[in-house]
ZAMARGU-4260 file (C-alpha; in steps of 0.2 Angstrom, whole numbers, plus 5000, padded with zeros to 4 digits):
<rodrens>
0) 5448/4905/5057 | 5462/4914/5046 | 5459/4920/5029 | 5456/4904/5019 | 5466/4910/5003
5) 5480/4914/5014 | 5480/4897/5023 | 5479/4888/5006 | 5494/4898/4999 | 5504/4896/5016
10) 5500/4877/5015 | 5506/4876/4996 | 5522/4885/5000 | 5526/4875/5015 | 5521/4858/5007
15) 5530/4861/4991 | 5544/4874/4992 | 5549/4880/5010 | 5544/4869/5025 | 5549/4882/5038
20) 5540/4887/5054 | 5524/4882/5062 | 5507/4881/5052 | 5490/4886/5057 | 5478/4871/5058
25) 5470/4875/5041 | 5487/4878/5032 | 5493/4861/5039 | 5478/4853/5031 | 5482/4861/5014
30) 5500/4857/5015 | 5496/4839/5017 | 5483/4838/5004 | 5492/4849/4991 | 5510/4847/4995
35) 5522/4833/5002 | 5518/4836/5020 | 5514/4849/5034 | 5523/4851/5050 | 5511/4839/5060
40) 5499/4826/5054 | 5482/4834/5054 | 5466/4827/5062 | 5450/4833/5054 | 5434/4835/5062
45) 5423/4820/5060 | 5404/4817/5058 | 5400/4822/5075 | 5382/4829/5076 | 5374/4816/5088
50) 5390/4816/5099 | 5391/4835/5100 | 5373/4836/5105 | 5376/4823/5119 | 5392/4831/5125
55) 5383/4848/5125 | 5367/4841/5133 | 5355/4849/5122 | 5338/4841/5118 | 5337/4833/5100
60) 5320/4841/5097 | 5328/4858/5098 | 5345/4853/5091 | 5339/4846/5075 | 5326/4860/5071
65) 5337/4875/5075 | 5351/4878/5063 | 5360/4891/5074 | 5360/4879/5089 | 5366/4864/5079
70) 5380/4874/5070 | 5385/4883/5087 | 5385/4867/5096 | 5396/4857/5084 | 5408/4871/5082
75) 5410/4873/5100 | 5413/4854/5103 | 5425/4853/5089 | 5435/4867/5096 | 5435/4859/5113
80) 5443/4844/5105 | 5455/4855/5095 | 5452/4847/5078 | 5463/4855/5064 | 5448/4858/5052
85) 5429/4860/5056 | 5415/4850/5048 | 5396/4853/5051 | 5385/4838/5048 | 5367/4834/5053
90) 5356/4819/5049 | 5359/4822/5030 | 5350/4806/5024 | 5333/4812/5030 | 5329/4830/5025
95) 5323/4827/5007 | 5313/4811/5012 | 5305/4820/5027 | 5300/4835/5016 | 5292/4823/5004
100) 5281/4815/5017 | 5291/4800/5023 | 5285/4792/5039 | 5298/4797/5053 | 5303/4791/5070
105) 5307/4806/5082 | 5316/4805/5098 | 5321/4816/5113 | 5338/4809/5112 | 5343/4806/5094
110) 5342/4812/5077 | 5325/4810/5067 | 5325/4793/5057 | 5316/4787/5042 | 5303/4773/5047
115) 5309/4760/5035 | 5293/4749/5039 | 5283/4762/5030 | 5292/4766/5013 | 5288/4782/5004
120) 5289/4773/4987 | 5281/4756/4985 | 5278/4756/4967 | 5281/4766/4951 | 5265/4777/4952
125) 5271/4784/4969 | 5284/4794/4959 | 5270/4804/4950 | 5260/4805/4967 | 5275/4813/4976
130) 5279/4826/4963 | 5293/4838/4966 | 5300/4842/4983 | 5294/4859/4990 | 5309/4867/4998
135) 5298/4876/5011 | 5292/4859/5019 | 5299/4849/5033 | 5317/4854/5039 | 5323/4859/5022
140) 5324/4877/5027 | 5334/4871/5042 | 5346/4862/5031 | 5348/4877/5020 | 5351/4888/5035
145) 5364/4876/5042 | 5374/4878/5026 | 5372/4897/5025 | 5378/4899/5043 | 5393/4887/5040
150) 5399/4900/5028 | 5395/4915/5039 | 5403/4908/5055 | 5421/4907/5048 | 5422/4889/5041
155) 5429/4896/5024 | 5433/4882/5012 | 5427/4869/5024 | 5409/4877/5023 | 5397/4867/5012
160) 5379/4862/5011 | 5374/4844/5013 | 5361/4833/5004 | 5357/4814/5002 | 5364/4807/4987
165) 5353/4798/4975 | 5356/4780/4979 | 5355/4782/4997 | 5339/4793/4994 | 5332/4778/4985
170) 5336/4766/4999 | 5328/4777/5011 | 5312/4779/5000 | 5310/4761/4995 | 5320/4751/5007
175) 5337/4744/5002 | 5331/4727/4996 | 5319/4735/4983 | 5333/4747/4978 | 5346/4734/4974
180) 5333/4723/4966 | 5329/4737/4954 | 5347/4739/4949 | 5349/4720/4946 | 5332/4715/4939
185) 5323/4731/4933 | 5335/4743/4926 | 5321/4753/4918 | 5313/4756/4935 | 5330/4760/4943
190) 5333/4773/4930 | 5316/4781/4934 | 5321/4781/4953 | 5338/4789/4949 | 5329/4802/4938
195) 5316/4806/4952 | 5330/4807/4965 | 5341/4818/4956 | 5329/4830/4948 | 5313/4830/4958
200) 5320/4827/4976 | 5338/4833/4977 | 5340/4847/4964 | 5326/4858/4972 | 5335/4857/4989
205) 5352/4861/4980 | 5343/4876/4971 | 5337/4882/4988 | 5355/4881/4995 | 5362/4890/4980
210) 5349/4904/4982 | 5355/4906/5000 | 5373/4909/4994 | 5380/4891/4997 | 5394/4888/4984
215) 5397/4870/4987 | 5387/4855/4993 | 5391/4837/4997 | 5380/4822/4996 | 5381/4808/5008
220) 5380/4790/5001 | 5383/4777/5014 | 5371/4765/5007 | 5382/4764/4991 | 5396/4757/5001
225) 5403/4739/4999 | 5396/4726/5001 | 5379/4735/4999 | 5385/4738/4981 | 5399/4730/4972
230) 5412/4742/4965 | 5406/4737/4948 | 5388/4742/4952 | 5394/4758/4960 | 5403/4762/4944
235) 5388/4758/4933 | 5375/4768/4943 | 5382/4779/4957 | 5396/4787/4947 | 5386/4793/4932
240) 5372/4799/4943 | 5385/4810/4953 | 5392/4817/4937 | 5375/4822/4931 | 5372/4831/4947
245) 5389/4839/4946 | 5386/4845/4929 | 5369/4852/4932 | 5374/4860/4948 | 5389/4869/4939
250) 5378/4874/4924 | 5362/4880/4932 | 5367/4884/4950 | 5386/4889/4948 | 5388/4877/4963
255) 5401/4864/4966 | 5390/4848/4969 | 5399/4832/4975 | 5387/4817/4976 | 5393/4800/4981
260) 5402/4804/4997 | 5406/4787/5005 | 5401/4777/4990 | 5412/4762/4986 | 5419/4763/5004
265) 5426/4746/5009 | 5415/4741/5023 | 5417/4722/5024 | 5414/4717/5042 | 5421/4700/5042
270) 5441/4701/5043 | 5441/4683/5036 | 5434/4690/5020 | 5446/4705/5018 | 5451/4705/5000
275) 5465/4716/4994 | 5459/4716/4976 | 5441/4721/4980 | 5447/4734/4992 | 5458/4741/4977
280) 5443/4741/4966 | 5433/4751/4979 | 5446/4764/4981 | 5448/4766/4962 | 5429/4769/4960
285) 5429/4780/4975 | 5442/4791/4966 | 5430/4795/4953 | 5418/4803/4965 | 5431/4813/4975
290) 5432/4832/4972 | 5451/4829/4973 | 5463/4814/4971 | 5462/4805/4988 | 5464/4788/4995
295) 5448/4788/5006 | 5443/4777/5020 | 5427/4781/5030 | 5416/4769/5039 | 5425/4752/5037
300) 5432/4740/5050 | 5449/4749/5048 | 5456/4744/5065 | 5458/4726/5058 | 5464/4731/5041
305) 5482/4729/5035 | 5486/4747/5032 | 5500/4742/5021 | 5487/4739/5008 | 5481/4757/5009
310) 5499/4764/5008 | 5502/4753/4993 | 5487/4759/4984 | 5491/4777/4988 | 5509/4775/4981
315) 5504/4765/4966 | 5492/4779/4961 | 5503/4793/4964 | 5501/4810/4956 | 5514/4823/4952
320) 5527/4812/4959 | 5520/4809/4976 | 5507/4797/4983 | 5489/4801/4985 | 5485/4809/5001
325) 5477/4796/5013 | 5462/4800/5024 | 5464/4787/5037 | 5448/4785/5046 | 5447/4777/5064
330) 5432/4767/5065 | 5418/4775/5076 | 5414/4759/5086 | 5433/4756/5089 | 5435/4774/5096
335) 5420/4772/5107 | 5423/4754/5113 | 5442/4754/5115 | 5453/4760/5129 | 5464/4776/5127
340) 5479/4765/5126 | 5472/4754/5112 | 5468/4770/5102 | 5486/4776/5104 | 5493/4760/5099
345) 5483/4760/5083 | 5488/4777/5079 | 5506/4773/5082 | 5505/4758/5070 | 5496/4768/5056
350) 5508/4783/5057 | 5523/4771/5056 | 5515/4763/5040 | 5507/4778/5031 | 5514/4794/5039
355) 5533/4793/5036 | 5532/4799/5018 | 5519/4813/5022 | 5502/4814/5014 | 5492/4807/5029
360) 5477/4814/5038 | 5467/4807/5052 | 5448/4808/5056 | 5435/4797/5064 | 5422/4790/5052
365) 5408/4794/5064 | 5408/4798/5082 | 5394/4788/5091 | 5384/4798/5103 | 5390/4789/5119
370) 5408/4789/5114 | 5419/4794/5130 | 5426/4811/5127 | 5443/4805/5134 | 5445/4793/5119
375) 5442/4807/5106 | 5454/4819/5115 | 5467/4805/5117 | 5466/4801/5098 | 5469/4819/5093
380) 5483/4821/5105 | 5491/4805/5100 | 5491/4810/5081 | 5498/4827/5085 | 5512/4820/5097
385) 5517/4805/5086 | 5514/4814/5070 | 5527/4828/5071 | 5539/4829/5056 | 5551/4822/5054
390) 5543/4806/5061 | 5553/4799/5075 | 5563/4784/5071 | 5556/4774/5085 | 5538/4779/5089
395) 5537/4766/5102 | 5549/4776/5113 | 5536/4790/5113 | 5523/4789/5127 | 5505/4796/5125
400) 5495/4796/5141 | 5476/4797/5141 | 5473/4816/5138 | 5468/4826/5154 | 5455/4839/5148
405) 5444/4853/5155 | 5426/4846/5157 | 5415/4854/5142 | 5404/4864/5153 | 5418/4872/5162
410) 5427/4876/5146 | 5411/4882/5138 | 5408/4896/5151 | 5421/4907/5142 | 5416/4903/5124
415) 5405/4913/5113 | 5392/4899/5111 | 5389/4898/5130 | 5373/4907/5130 | 5364/4898/5116
420) 5369/4881/5122 | 5365/4884/5140 | 5348/4892/5135 | 5344/4877/5124 | 5345/4865/5139
425) 5332/4875/5148 | 5315/4866/5149 | 5301/4874/5139
</rodrens>
């Protein structure tokens, strides 16, 4: 990857002053986020850990316990797809809980998962029993090493640590029904749970990341999406918690800590219940949790949304004379289960609605393990072909065929990650 500061500067100049020439992938992202637009609509790497493991055919019991293998595998698969910006993820909801002694379900084919039938926290006394997280236990050292390697292996400003945000931690520790019941019926216990999650479970992990040189860390919070929580509940509980962690991280660790990622995400599953007013409330609360001003969609049933609503919100809340950048997330199940042509048609529709005035970025909320690679390749190629600026007047006249690509194993042979991935496939 090119020098990150140069890419930021190049993107700023292109997006705001002189839109001339072809941008590198990183500069393209910054031109879109911090300017009017880039040369092409960018497609950012999604949450892809299980899918990358499956594409590379490496066993889960090695992949999720070997930081170098996980980072190398994800970077290789993301480069094979040719995303405009990298992202390294893992099973980010499990590290703290596992280290504290939560019962886990392990598999040869998928990520470790908390056993919700045996909750870690059943009653108030369990908080004292558990005590503070020991950063040497479980896979916490693996998570720290993943974050450190992300910085060392050239991710630049896209490198960050990861952790489980407080509300999602509480759901994993107690089960969702008990967690939401505490928020509604027992606020005193809820405050104790948040205090424990922030200061005894999460902060020691952040401290270990900071000690390893990690400068920023993002907390996943899918359990705080709508309708698990109303936007009002997210505003009352999740936003203040995220601000507390942000302030403590800045003051004590000199680290940029962003909790609440995916909180307030509009995830209504029934199209008959789609509600523009509630969606706008969710997007407004989510803005309070973003490290920069964005209109963010992540996990929702976006293939069935009226994207004119999202465009309207971005324009209505414009800053510095231009609309808020839109992260347009293709639903993971939609990408897995659709034909390449259906994916192309959806991308064409979205660019026509949200891309003509710039400020549009694509990604996939999560790529399921068994997603056909041709679907991901075709999605990216469609965005890059249809998303050239200026956007064609008639996008329907542009044909995008299912992408023909070199099989991963054939491509991998000439890549620097080849040895570590092929070796990981070998039986013990």
